N, C-alpha and C positions, 0 to 999 in steps of 0.2 A: 734594117738589121732584123729585125721580128722575125719577118717571113725567113732570114738566113737560117737563124736559131729553130726556127721549128721542121727545117726543110733538111736539117743536120740532123736534129735529132730522129725524125722517122725513119730516116738512112740507117745511120745506129743501130737501132731498133729492126729493123730491117737484117741490114749486114749479120746481128748476133744471130735470131731466129736460121737465119740463111744456112751459117754456119754451124749453126747444131742441129739443123735437119741435116746436111752433108757430112759432119761429123757420124752421129748412126747410121749412116751409108755407107762410110766407112768402117765404121766397123764392123757391121756385115759382113764386109766381104773380106774384112783381117778372117773372121771367123771362114768362111767357106774358103780362102786361099789355106787355113790350117788345114781343115778338112781333105784337101788336096795333097796334105804332108810339104806345102811350099810357105816352112818356117821360115826363110827370109822375108817373104812375103809378107807372112804376118806379122814379122816384125816389125818390120818397116813403114807397113800400113797402122799398128799400134802406135808408131812415135807420130806419126803424123797426126793423129787425132790428138795424141797428148801434145803437140805443136800449136794447133784448131785449137782445144780448147785453151790453151794459153793466150793465144791470140785473142781470143774472144772476152778474156779477163780483162785484158787492156781497152779492149772497145766497151764494156761495161763500165769501167773508172771512168775514160774518157768523158760515157753518156753521163754517169754520174754530176760529174763536173761541170759539161756544159747543162745542168739544171739544176746546179746550186747558186 
């Protein structure tokens, strides 16, 4: 059981960091899309980043609950 908890904690930490990296990459893509005049693409990418950050907040809450 203890090993399972440690593994879950490690995976959640990995996913949180992984998602943060991808969110930054998507922001950069959104900027490029805007520079190319692709406003709708920019808007969708920006919304996707919002969803990703919201998802990450849920992962962080889960991690905190796991540690409590």
